[in-house]
Each structure stands twice: as structure tokens, then as C-alpha cells.
C-alpha positions in Angstrom: -0.5 120.0 97.3 0.7 123.0 99.2 0.1 122.5 103.0 1.2 125.8 104.7 3.2 129.0 104.4 5.6 128.3 107.2 7.7 131.4 106.6 7.0 134.7 104.7 9.2 137.8 104.9 9.4 141.1 103.0 6.3 140.7 101.0 4.3 144.0 101.5 2.2 143.8 104.6 3.6 140.4 105.3 6.8 141.8 106.8 7.7 138.8 109.0 5.0 136.1 109.1 5.1 132.6 110.6 2.3 130.0 110.2 0.4 129.7 113.5 0.8 126.4 115.4 -3.0 126.0 115.7 -3.8 127.0 112.1 -5.1 124.1 110.0 -3.1 123.1 106.9 -4.3 123.9 103.4 -6.7 121.6 101.7 -7.8 121.1 98.1 -10.2 124.1 98.4 -9.0 127.1 100.4 -11.1 130.2 101.0 -9.4 133.4 102.3 -11.5 136.4 103.4 -10.1 139.8 104.1 -10.9 143.5 103.8 -9.4 145.7 101.1 -5.9 146.5 102.0 -5.4 143.4 104.2 -3.0 141.8 101.7 -5.2 139.5 99.5 -3.6 140.6 96.2 -0.1 140.6 97.9 -0.7 137.0 99.0 -1.8 136.0 95.5 1.5 137.4 94.2 3.3 134.9 96.5 1.5 132.0 94.7 2.2 133.7 91.3 6.0 133.7 91.9 6.2 130.0 92.7 6.8 128.9 89.1 10.0 131.0 88.8 11.0 131.2 92.5 11.1 135.1 92.7 9.1 138.2 92.2 10.6 141.3 90.5 8.6 143.7 92.8 10.0 142.2 96.0 13.8 141.7 95.6 14.3 140.9 99.3 11.4 138.4 99.4 12.0 135.3 101.5 9.5 132.4 101.9 9.2 128.7 102.8 6.0 126.9 101.7 5.5 123.3 102.8 4.0 120.9 100.3 3.4 117.1 100.1 6.4 116.8 97.8 8.8 118.9 99.9 9.5 122.5 100.9 9.4 125.3 98.3 11.8 128.2 99.0 12.6 131.5 97.5 15.0 131.2 94.6 13.9 127.7 93.6 11.1 127.2 91.1 8.2 124.9 92.1 7.6 121.8 89.9 3.8 122.3 89.8 2.2 124.9 87.5 0.2 127.8 89.0 -2.4 130.0 87.4 -3.3 133.2 89.3 -6.1 135.6 88.6 -5.6 139.0 90.3 -5.3 142.7 89.5 -1.9 142.1 88.0 -3.3 139.5 85.7 -6.1 141.9 84.6 -3.5 144.6 83.9 -1.0 142.3 82.1 -3.4 140.4 80.0 -6.3 142.8 79.5 -5.1 146.3 80.4 -7.0 148.9 78.4 -7.5 146.3 75.6 -5.6 148.5 73.1 -4.0 145.5 71.3 -4.7 141.8 70.7 -5.0 139.4 73.5 -2.7 136.3 73.6 -4.3 133.3 71.8 -5.6 130.4 73.9 -4.8 127.1 72.3 -7.4 124.3 72.8 -6.8 120.8 71.6 -9.5 119.4 69.2 -10.8 115.8 69.5 -9.3 114.9 66.1 -5.7 115.6 67.2 -5.5 113.6 70.5 -2.7 111.3 69.2 -0.6 114.3 68.2 -1.4 115.8 71.6 0.0 112.7 73.3 3.2 112.9 71.3 3.4 116.6 72.2 3.1 115.7 75.9 6.0 113.3 75.6 8.2 115.9 73.8 7.2 118.6 76.2 8.2 116.3 79.1 11.5 115.7 77.4 12.1 119.4 76.9 11.1 120.0 80.6 13.5 117.3 81.7 16.4 118.6 79.6 15.7 122.1 80.7 15.7 121.1 84.3 18.9 119.2 83.8 20.5 122.2 82.0 19.4 124.5 84.8 20.6 122.1 87.4 24.0 121.8 85.6 24.2 125.6 85.3 23.4 125.9 89.1 26.1 123.3 89.8 28.6 125.1 87.6 27.8 128.4 89.4 28.3 126.6 92.8 31.6 125.1 91.6 32.8 128.4 90.2 32.0 130.0 93.5 33.9 127.2 95.3 36.8 127.6 92.9 36.7 131.4 93.5 36.8 130.8 97.2 40.0 128.6 96.8 41.7 131.5 95.0 40.3 134.1 97.5 41.8 132.1 100.4 45.2 131.5 98.7 45.3 135.1 97.6 44.9 136.2 101.3 47.7 133.7 102.3 50.0 135.0 99.5 49.2 138.6 100.4 50.1 138.0 104.1 53.2 136.0 103.2 54.6 138.6 100.8 53.6 141.8 102.7 54.3 140.8 106.2 50.8 142.0 107.3 47.1 141.4 106.5 47.1 144.4 104.1 45.3 143.0 101.0 47.6 144.1 98.1 47.1 140.7 96.4 43.6 139.5 95.5 41.7 136.7 93.9 42.1 138.1 90.3 45.9 138.3 90.9 46.0 134.7 92.0 43.9 133.4 89.1 46.0 135.3 86.5 49.2 134.0 88.1 47.8 130.4 88.2 47.0 130.5 84.5 50.6 131.3 83.8 52.0 128.7 86.1 54.4 126.5 84.1 56.3 124.6 86.9 55.6 123.4 90.4 57.5 124.6 93.4 57.2 123.3 96.9 59.4 125.1 99.5 60.4 123.7 102.9 59.4 125.6 106.0 63.0 126.9 106.3 63.2 127.9 102.7 59.9 129.7 102.9 60.9 131.6 106.0 64.2 132.6 104.3 62.3 134.2 101.4 59.9 135.9 103.8 62.9 137.3 105.7 64.2 138.6 102.4 60.9 140.4 101.8 61.0 141.8 105.4 64.4 143.5 104.7 63.5 147.1 103.9 65.9 148.7 101.3 67.9 151.6 102.8 68.9 154.9 101.1 72.1 155.1 99.1 75.1 156.4 101.1 77.5 159.0 99.5 81.0 157.6 98.8 83.9 159.4 100.6 85.3 162.4 98.7 88.5 161.9 96.7 91.9 162.7 98.4 93.1 165.4 95.9 94.7 168.8 96.1 95.1 171.5 93.4 98.7 172.0 92.1 98.7 174.9 89.7 95.7 174.4 87.5 95.5 170.7 88.0 94.0 168.4 90.7 96.4 165.7 91.7 96.2 163.0 94.5 97.7 163.9 97.7 100.1 160.9 97.3 101.6 162.5 94.2 101.5 166.0 95.8 103.2 165.0 99.0 106.2 163.4 97.1 106.8 166.6 95.2 106.4 168.8 98.2 108.8 166.8 100.3 111.4 167.1 97.6 110.8 170.9 97.5 111.1 171.1 101.3 114.3 169.1 101.3 115.8 171.4 98.5 114.8 174.6 100.4 116.3 173.4 103.6 119.6 172.7 101.9 119.8 176.3 100.5 121.5 179.3 102.2 121.2 183.0 101.4 124.6 184.7 100.9 124.7 187.9 103.0 126.9 190.0 105.2 125.5 188.1 108.1 125.0 189.8 111.4 126.3 187.0 113.7 123.9 187.7 116.5 121.0 187.5 114.1 122.5 184.4 112.5 123.0 182.8 115.9 119.6 183.7 117.2 116.9 183.0 114.7 114.1 184.3 116.9 115.8 187.6 117.2 116.4 187.5 113.4 112.7 187.0 112.8 111.8 189.8 115.1 114.3 192.2 113.6 113.2 191.2 110.1 109.7 192.2 110.9 110.8 195.5 112.4 113.0 196.2 109.4 110.1 195.7 107.1 107.8 198.0 109.2 110.4 200.8 109.4 110.8 200.7 105.6 107.0 200.6 105.2 106.5 203.7 107.4 109.7 205.5 106.3 111.0 205.7 109.8 114.6 206.7 110.4 114.4 206.5 114.2 114.0 203.3 116.0 110.3 202.8 116.8 111.4 200.8 119.9 113.8 203.2 121.6 113.2 206.4 119.7 116.9 206.9 118.9 118.1 207.5 115.4 119.3 204.4 113.6 122.9 204.8 112.5 123.4 204.7 108.7 126.0 202.0 109.0 123.4 199.8 111.0 120.8 200.3 108.2 123.4 199.2 105.6 124.3 196.1 107.5 120.5 195.2 108.0 119.9 195.7 104.3 122.8 193.3 103.5 121.5 190.7 106.0 118.0 190.8 104.6 119.0 190.7 100.9 116.7 190.0 97.8 117.9 186.4 97.6 117.1 185.9 101.2 113.6 187.2 100.6 113.1 185.0 97.7 114.1 182.0 99.8 111.8 183.1 102.5 108.8 183.3 100.1 109.6 179.8 98.7 109.8 178.3 102.2 106.5 180.0 103.2 104.8 178.7 100.0 106.1 175.2 100.5 104.8 175.2 104.1 101.4 176.4 103.0 101.1 173.7 100.4 102.2 171.0 102.8 99.7 172.3 105.4 97.0 172.1 102.8 97.6 168.4 102.4 95.3 167.8 105.4 92.4 169.7 103.9 91.0 166.8 101.7 91.5 164.4 104.6 89.5 166.7 106.9 86.8 167.2 104.2 86.0 163.5 104.1 82.4 163.1 105.7 81.7 159.8 107.4 78.1 158.7 107.4 76.3 157.5 110.5 76.9 153.8 111.0 73.1 153.3 111.4 72.7 154.4 107.8 74.3 151.1 106.8 72.9 147.6 106.8 73.5 145.8 110.1 75.7 143.2 108.4 78.1 145.9 107.1 78.5 147.9 110.3 81.4 146.0 111.8 83.4 146.4 108.7 82.5 150.0 108.6 83.5 150.6 112.2 86.9 149.0 111.5 87.4 151.1 108.4 86.5 154.3 110.3 89.0 153.4 113.1 91.8 152.8 110.6 90.9 156.0 108.8 91.1 158.0 112.1 94.4 156.5 113.0 95.9 157.0 109.6 94.7 160.6 109.4 96.2 161.3 112.9 99.6 159.8 111.9 99.6 161.8 108.6 98.8 165.0 110.6 101.7 164.3 112.9 104.1 163.8 110.0 102.9 166.9 108.3 103.3 168.9 111.5 107.0 167.7 111.8 107.7 168.9 108.2 106.1 172.2 108.9 108.2 172.6 112.1 111.4 171.9 110.0 110.4 174.5 107.4 109.7 177.0 110.2 113.2 176.4 111.5 114.6 176.9 108.0 112.6 180.1 107.7 114.5 181.5 110.7 117.9 180.2 109.6 118.0 181.0 105.9 121.6 181.9 105.8 122.6 178.3 106.5 121.7 174.9 105.1 119.6 172.5 107.3 119.3 168.7 107.0 115.9 167.2 105.9 115.3 163.6 106.6 111.5 163.6 107.2 108.8 161.5 105.5 105.0 161.9 105.1 103.7 158.3 104.5 100.1 158.4 103.2 99.8 154.8 102.3 97.8 154.0 105.4 95.5 156.9 104.7 94.9 155.6 101.1 94.2 152.1 102.4 91.7 153.3 105.0 90.1 155.5 102.4 89.7 152.6 100.0 88.3 150.4 102.8 85.6 153.1 103.6 84.8 153.4 99.9 84.5 149.6 99.6 82.0 149.3 102.5 79.9 152.1 101.1 80.0 150.5 97.6 78.7 147.2 99.1 76.0 149.1 100.9 74.8 150.8 97.7 75.0 147.6 95.6 73.0 145.7 98.2 70.3 148.4 98.1 70.2 148.1 94.3 70.1 144.3 94.4 67.6 144.1 97.2 64.7 144.9 94.8 65.7 142.0 92.5 66.1 139.7 95.4 62.7 140.7 96.8 61.0 140.2 93.4 62.5 136.7 93.1 61.5 135.8 96.7 58.0 137.1 96.1 57.6 135.1 92.9 58.8 131.9 94.5 56.4 132.4 97.5 53.5 132.9 95.0 54.6 129.8 93.0 54.8 127.7 96.2 51.3 128.5 97.4 49.7 128.3 93.9 51.3 124.9 93.5 49.5 123.9 96.8 46.0 124.4 95.3 46.6 122.7 91.9 44.8 119.6 93.0 41.7 121.4 94.3 41.5 123.7 91.2 41.9 120.7 88.9 39.1 118.9 90.7 36.8 121.9 90.4 37.7 122.4 86.7 37.0 118.7 85.9 33.6 118.8 87.6 32.8 122.0 85.7 33.8 120.3 82.4 31.6 117.4 83.3 28.6 119.7 83.9 29.3 121.5 80.7 29.3 118.2 78.8 25.9 117.4 80.4 24.6 120.8 79.1 26.1 120.1 75.6 24.5 116.7 75.5 21.1 118.0 76.7 21.3 120.9 74.2 22.7 119.1 71.1 21.4 115.6 71.6 23.1 112.5 70.2 22.4 111.5 66.6 23.8 108.0 67.2 21.1 107.3 69.8 18.4 109.1 67.9 18.1 111.9 70.5 17.3 115.2 68.7 18.7 118.6 69.8 16.8 120.7 72.2 16.2 123.2 69.4 14.8 120.5 67.2 12.5 119.4 70.0 11.2 122.9 70.5 10.6 123.3 66.8 8.7 120.0 66.7 6.5 120.9 69.7 5.8 124.3 68.1 4.7 122.6 64.9 2.6 120.0 66.7 1.0 122.8 68.8 0.2 124.7 65.7 -1.3 121.5 64.1 -3.5 120.6 67.0 -4.4 124.0 68.4 -7.6 125.7 67.6 -7.4 129.3 68.7 -10.7 130.1 66.8 -12.5 127.5 68.8 -11.3 129.2 72.1 -12.4 132.6 70.7 -16.0 131.2 70.1 -16.0 129.8 73.6 -14.9 133.1 75.1 -17.6 135.0 73.2 -20.3 132.5 74.3 -19.2 132.7 78.0 -19.1 136.5 77.9 -22.6 136.7 76.6 -23.8 134.4 79.3 -21.9 136.3 82.0 -23.1 139.8 81.0 -26.6 138.8 79.7 -26.0 140.8 76.5 -24.3 140.1 73.2 -22.8 143.3 71.8 -19.2 142.3 72.9 -17.4 139.5 71.0 -13.9 138.0 70.9 -12.7 138.2 67.3 -9.9 135.6 66.5 -6.9 136.5 64.3 -3.3 135.3 63.8 -2.1 137.8 66.5 -4.7 136.7 69.1 -8.2 138.1 70.0 -9.6 141.5 69.7 -12.7 142.5 71.7 -15.3 144.1 69.4 -18.5 146.0 70.3 -21.1 145.8 67.6 -18.4 144.9 65.0 -16.0 147.6 66.0 -13.0 147.6 68.3 -14.3 148.1 71.8 -13.3 151.3 73.6 -14.1 152.8 76.9 -15.0 149.5 78.5 -16.6 149.8 82.0 -14.7 148.4 85.0 -17.4 145.7 85.2 -16.9 144.8 81.5 -13.1 144.7 81.9 -13.4 142.5 85.0 -15.8 140.1 83.2 -13.6 139.9 80.1 -10.5 139.2 82.2 -12.2 136.6 84.4 -13.7 134.7 81.4 -10.3 134.9 79.6 -8.7 133.4 82.7 -11.3 130.6 82.9 -10.9 129.6 79.3 -7.1 129.8 79.6 -7.3 127.1 82.3 -8.1 124.8 79.3 -4.9 125.9 77.5 -2.7 123.0 76.4 0.2 124.5 78.4 -1.7 124.0 81.7 -2.8 120.7 83.1 -5.7 121.6 85.4 -5.7 118.2 87.1 -2.1 118.7 88.2 -2.1 122.5 88.7 -2.9 125.1 91.3 -5.5 127.8 90.6 -5.5 131.0 92.6 -8.4 133.5 92.2 -8.3 136.9 93.9 -11.6 138.9 94.1 -13.2 138.0 90.6 -16.3 140.0 91.6 -14.5 143.4 92.0 -16.4 146.1 90.1 -19.3 143.7 89.2 -22.9 144.5 90.0 -24.9 142.2 92.3 -26.4 140.1 89.5 -23.0 139.4 88.0 -21.7 138.1 91.4 -23.8 135.0 90.9 -22.6 134.6 87.3 -19.0 134.8 88.5 -19.6 132.3 91.2 -21.2 129.8 88.7 -18.3 130.2 86.3 -15.7 129.9 89.0 -17.3 126.7 90.5 -17.3 125.0 87.0 -13.8 126.2 86.1 -12.0 124.8 89.1 -13.9 121.6 89.5 -11.1 119.5 88.2 -8.1 121.4 89.7 -5.5 119.8 91.9 -5.7 122.7 94.5 -7.7 125.9 94.6 -7.2 129.2 96.5 -10.0 131.8 96.4 -9.5 135.2 98.1 -12.3 137.8 98.5 -13.5 140.8 100.5 -17.1 140.6 99.3 -19.3 139.1 102.0 -22.1 138.0 99.6 -19.6 136.2 97.5 -18.0 134.7 100.6 -21.4 133.3 101.6 -21.9 131.7 98.1 -18.5 130.1 98.4 -19.1 128.8 102.0 -22.5 127.3 101.0 -21.0 125.6 98.0 -18.0 124.1 99.8 -20.0 123.1 102.9 -22.5 121.2 100.7 -20.1 119.3 98.5 -20.3 115.5 98.7 -18.4 114.3 101.8 -15.7 112.7 99.7 -15.0 116.0 98.0 -15.5 118.2 101.1 -11.8 118.9 101.6 -11.7 122.6 102.4 -10.1 125.1 104.8 -11.3 128.6 105.6 -9.0 131.5 106.6 -9.1 135.3 107.1 -6.5 138.0 106.8 -6.1 140.1 109.9 -4.4 143.5 109.4 -3.0 145.5 112.3 -1.8 149.1 112.2 0.7 150.6 114.5 2.5 153.9 114.5 5.1 152.7 112.0 3.5 150.2 109.7 0.7 147.8 108.8 1.2 144.1 109.1 -1.1 141.2 108.1 -1.3 137.6 109.3 -3.3 134.6 108.2 -5.7 133.2 110.7 -8.6 130.9 110.9 -11.9 132.3 109.5 -14.0 133.6 112.3 -16.7 131.1 113.2 -19.3 133.8 113.1 -18.7 134.2 109.4 -19.0 130.5 108.8 -22.0 129.8 111.0 -24.1 132.9 110.2 -25.4 134.3 107.0 -24.5 138.0 107.6 -21.6 140.2 108.5 -23.8 141.6 111.3 -23.2 138.5 113.3 -19.4 138.8 113.0 -19.5 142.5 113.9 -21.8 141.9 116.8 -19.3 139.3 118.1 -16.4 141.8 117.7 -18.3 144.4 119.7 -19.4 141.9 122.4 -15.9 140.5 123.0 -14.1 143.8 122.8 -11.6 144.3 125.6 -9.8 147.7 125.7 -6.0 147.2 125.9 -5.3 150.9 126.5 -3.9 151.6 123.0 -5.2 153.6 120.1 -4.3 150.7 117.7 -6.3 148.2 119.8 -9.5 150.2 119.6 -9.1 152.1 116.3 -11.6 149.8 114.5 -14.4 150.0 117.2 -16.1 153.2 116.0 -16.6 151.7 112.5 -17.8 148.4 114.0 -20.2 150.2 116.3 -21.6 152.3 113.5 -22.3 149.2 111.3 -23.9 147.3 114.1 -26.0 150.4 115.1 -27.1 151.0 111.5 -28.1 147.4 110.9 -29.9 147.1 114.2 -31.9 150.3 113.6 -32.8 149.3 110.1 -35.0 146.6 111.7 -35.8 148.3 114.9 -36.9 151.6 113.3 -37.5 150.9 109.6 -37.8 154.4 108.2 -36.0 156.4 105.5 -34.6 158.8 108.0 -30.9 159.3 108.7 -29.1 157.5 111.5 -29.5 160.4 114.0 -33.2 160.5 113.4 -33.6 156.8 113.7 -31.6 156.8 117.0 -33.8 159.6 118.4 -37.0 157.6 117.6 -36.1 154.7 119.9 -36.7 154.8 123.7 -33.4 154.6 125.6 -31.3 156.7 128.0 -30.9 160.0 126.2 -27.4 160.6 127.5 -26.2 157.2 126.5 -27.9 157.6 123.0 -26.0 160.9 122.5 -22.7 159.2 123.6 -23.3 156.3 121.2 -24.1 158.6 118.3 -21.1 160.9 118.8 -18.8 157.9 119.2 -20.0 155.9 116.2 -20.5 158.9 113.9 -17.6 161.3 114.7 -14.9 158.8 115.3 -15.7 156.6 112.3 -15.0 159.4 109.8 -11.8 161.0 108.8 -11.2 164.3 110.4 -7.8 165.1 109.0 -6.7 166.1 112.5 -4.8 163.0 113.5 -5.9 160.5 116.2 -8.5 161.4 118.7 -7.0 160.9 122.2 -10.5 160.2 123.7 -10.9 157.1 121.5 -9.2 154.9 124.1 -11.4 155.9 127.0 -14.7 156.1 124.9 -14.4 152.7 123.1 -15.2 150.3 126.0 -17.9 152.5 127.5 -19.8 153.1 124.2 -19.5 149.5 123.1 -21.2 148.6 126.4 -23.9 151.3 125.9 -24.7 150.0 122.4 -25.1 146.4 123.6 -27.1 147.6 126.6 -29.5 149.5 124.2 -29.9 146.4 121.9 -30.7 144.2 125.0 -33.2 146.7 126.3 -35.0 147.3 123.0 -34.9 143.8 121.6 -34.1 141.3 124.4 -35.0 138.2 122.4 -32.8 139.4 119.6 -30.0 140.2 122.0 -30.2 136.8 123.7 -30.2 135.0 120.4 -27.2 136.9 119.1 -25.2 136.2 122.3 -26.1 132.5 122.2 -25.0 132.3 118.5 -21.5 133.7 119.4 -21.1 131.8 122.6 
């Protein structure tokens, strides 16, 4: 049996409920009283969901119910079957009665032997189903554990291959890689760190190679080594030449003067001057003739050749100066020392080449000034050091760029080996999970397919067999006759009947499908259908729990007694019963029945639902049924007690119910004190009591117990305690014996 609802959360008005320490445990018969809206139907839904462990309307529901066989928690189905009658049952099974009602299958006396076989087969189906469900739950748990192994190793691999906790490698990546794993790999700590270091090496940008050392000769580009050899030969040849002329000895002996005079001679010819631009005197004709002879055409040709050769040799330094050296920080750290050495060699070789070129240019300048005589030429321009330094620079930069290109491949290899290392480390755990999953799958296969060698049929065959036996032993028509008979007894009239068919039952009125049933008729049909359904072969009443929520809703007074009689007979053999109601007359019938049971059967507990409203929500709790409701035959006793024990706590919520309580007590008292058909105000005026206090009582109980649509009345807090005292004072003054008796009964 269920013993207590120790924890209940997120079920409507039961937002966060805990069973009170002083609250008695559930018994075989349990009576729960509460006003409409206090959570009776909501509580019945808790019992309704026990068979499956969840309720679709409350996805965040949490509960823990203690029982003699262990705790029942959300998400886990209870082993004991539960049948619940509530508004949901009426809507689901009866609704507007547009179609056929589900058949109720009752076992006939002639088929008891088959029924016993059916019980055995159903127990086997239940056992196998539980085993299958347990195996599926275990597989789900194992798959979750397996997934956690991959999630954890994926995080480790991600951190090891990225150098940070950035998750670029996840569980699905690890599972896919594990499935393709063909060989094991276990790395030492040093080897693992080496591969991680490879991944930490960021690839650098490519560096441009040094430009080629070439010059243009004619229309072709040649290396400076080839060009310098040719130019040196040309310079040597020019230096050995001499221009034949009527040399002016002074000009011949003084090349600087010769150069100056040559420039002046050219300027005078250019401007057509016959006078010396320097002294202003006419230049003698003979002097002009001698200068013309000295600076002859052959001489000018030699001059041009020397100047051209000097220009070409001077241009040899241009490709050297055009070489751009990258910043050393643009290279990998392990290449920088080589690069620095190559740069130093390059600078030294270029400086030496420049010195040699300048020496050649100086010799050509001397020849330019002494064209009439041959000069020796024994100079060299050795560019081998330049070429070697240039090749060294190119080699370092080539290694830099090749390393950048190869670093991607090295990183991919290091990453793959790190992944393989860590995936190898989980092979044993994954294999263990996989084996356990296969074992559970084998259990499911065995329970589903059975074993022909051992004579165990498949689950499908068992289900087919039980369906055939159920069809053989069931008598739906017999249940239909019982439904009709009970309905006639319940309503006291016979125009409504249950008509049996292959699809189920249809409710007929005077031979035609019943339409526009009254609320009382719908409630009666639903309750009778529920009672007969307790005899269904799928439910063992002696081992089941029956929950009935307000079966007298919408019934007239005479039908309340019929419902009580039917209920009492229907649940007599139940393992455990829960009855919820808001109807006080029905409550009294139930209390009298349970309190007069034979002592051996008098195992009952009484509770009430207490609903509290605050500014944000309504919440309900389960408490012990007030003693006034148990000990006294009317609601008046209970309300009198509420009024007599009321203590104002200063809040609207704490005294919100007092005007309604006061009005009910006032009306009931005046019905006996001033039995007349007048309205409340007239009755109150007819009794002798302090007029001011009577006015205050009436205004308080009348105005504040009706909806005004204007929100809370602020004066409610101040008026509640005062007017409760006035009303009790009036009762005491007008009926002292009655007052004393009531106070004694609630003491």
C-alpha cells in the first residue's frame, strides 16, 4: 500500500509540497475533503500517472511516494495497478458519447480454467516486458556512459591538439575516429610532448627570394659575372688605345687642363663664339686649328667609348643594391643564425665588389683625360664572393619556405598520432561498455523471440495467445447488461440502456442513440462504467488501488445516496482506496460508513486540502481533516470553529476568507433564530442586538463576501477581527446555551 506523499513538486497548486511530520500515513481507506479549486482533481492525476511514471500535462513533475514495497518516484512505473475516476476519466471514456464506449470484459464461470492460464501468460508477458524495459534502460545508461567516455576523451584530444580549451574536437569526432581505428599507438610522455610542440609551431608567411644578379646587355639580360668579364676586357682595350693628333703638349701633359679646355672648345663651337669667353680676346685662327687637331673625331670616338664602358661598369652595382633583405624576425628562429651569417657575408662581398668597381672607374676616368696615350690596365672585379653570399641567402630563404610548406603535413601527422594515442587509451572501457550492451541486447532478443528448444514461445506468440484466450473467456454483452441494470437502479428510470456491439457499447435512449445528455446523466453513466470496469479482467481489485474524485458532481440530492451505495459496494474488496470530495453531505455519508466498519476493517485516514492564495499564486497542502468535520454532522460546526479561533495576522491573505465564513455562520444561525422567508438583512434587523454592531456585521459579511471587481478592499484587515468578535458576541447574547454548546464542542 501507499503510505505517504513525501515529496511533490510542479503539479498545479502543489508547487512544492512535503508531507507533514505529524500527518498520519495512508491507510486502506483514505478520505480527502477540499473545496473546489483546492487541488482534488490535480491530486487524483498524481495517482493516475503512477502506472507509467509520468504525466503529459506536467513535464517538470517531480514526486516521491512511499509505499510498503519501496519508494515510487517520477520516471519509474509502479508495479501495482491503479484505477482513477475523475473529470479526466469522464472526458476520456465518456465525453459527449458520440461514439462507442470501450468494451468491458468480464470472465464467465465456465471459463475459469482458461482464465487461470491467461493469468500465467499475462504474468509471463509482464515479466518479459519488465525485463525488456529494464534491459533497454540499462542499454540507455550504458550508452550514456559510453558517450561520456568519448566526451571526456574528445575534450582531452581537443586540448592536446589545439593548445587551449577551445572545443574544436567533439564527441562525434572521437566516435567516428574510433570506428576507423586500425592500430594501437601508445606514446611516451616525451614523444607526446614533441608532437604537441609541433602543433604549437605556428606556420610563418613565405619570404621572397633575393632578386637575380643580372644586367641588361643590348637586348639580353645576362648575369653580372658574365657582364663584368666582358666589360673588364673592354676597359683594358680602351686604356691601351691612343688617339693620333697634333697634340698640344701642355694639354697632353696636364689632363685636367685638357678636360677643361675640351669642354670650353665644345661650348664655343656650340654658341658660335670667336672670342674667348674667359678673357674676351679674339682667339687666333692658328689656335683654333691646333685645338681642332687635338680634339679630333677619333679622339671623340674614344672618349664616347670610355664613357659608355664606365657607365656599364658603374651599373654593375645596381642589381646588388636592388637585393632586398627580409627582416630576420620573418624567419623561423632556428634559421636566423644562418641568415645572419649570410647577410654579413653578402654585405662584405658587396662592399668589396663596390671597391673594385670604383677602382676600375677611376682608371677609366684617368684614360678619359689622357686619350692620346696608352694606359696600363691590371685591375680585376671578382664577384665570386658576391655570388656565394647571394646563393647562401637564397638557400636560407628556400629552407624557410619549404619548412612553411612542410609544417602543415607535420602538424597533420602529429595531430593524427595524438588522436590515435588517446583513442587507444579508451579501448578497454569502450569494449567493456559494448560487451555489456550486447549482453543486454541478447536478453531483449531472448525475451522477445523466446527459445524453441526450451519450449518458450516468442513475446508476439504469447500476446496472440492471451488475446485469443481473452476473446474466448470474455463476455462483453454480460458487462453491458450489468451496466444497464446498474444505471436503471442509479437513476430510478429505465429509458437509458447500454447496447453491446463488436466496437463496444452505445448508450441508447428509448431505442435511439442518446443525445444531449444532462450533466447528471453523464456523471451517472461515467461512474457506473467505472465501477463495472473494476471487474475487468485486466484489473485485479484485490491487488489494485482505486481513486475516486467527486463522483457526486452534478448529481441531485437523491442520487448522492445512490452513488454512495454503489461506491461502497464497488471498493469493498480493493487493496487501497482514495476518495476525494467537496460535497459535505457526501463527506458525512463516507465518515459514518468508515467509522462504523467492523473494528478489524476500520483502517482509515481522513485528510483535507488547504489552499492558500498570495499575491503571486495559489498553493495547496494536505493536512489532517479538521476534527469539527469528523465529530459534528454539519459544516456549521467547522465554520463556527474557524470564526472562533480566527487570529488576524495583519495580511489580506490571512483574513480573505473570513467575510465568507462570517456570512455562512450568520445565515445558518439566523435560519434557526429568525425562521422566516425574509432576506438576510431583514432577518438580522428582526433580532435584538446592538444596532451599530449589527450594521457592521451585515456590511462586513455582505459587502466583502461578494466580488466587486475593484480589487482588494484595504479595510478587510482591520474589519475582520472586530466583526468576527461582534458576530460571536451576538450569538452568545441571543442564544447563550447554543453558544456554550458550540464552544464546548470545538474546545
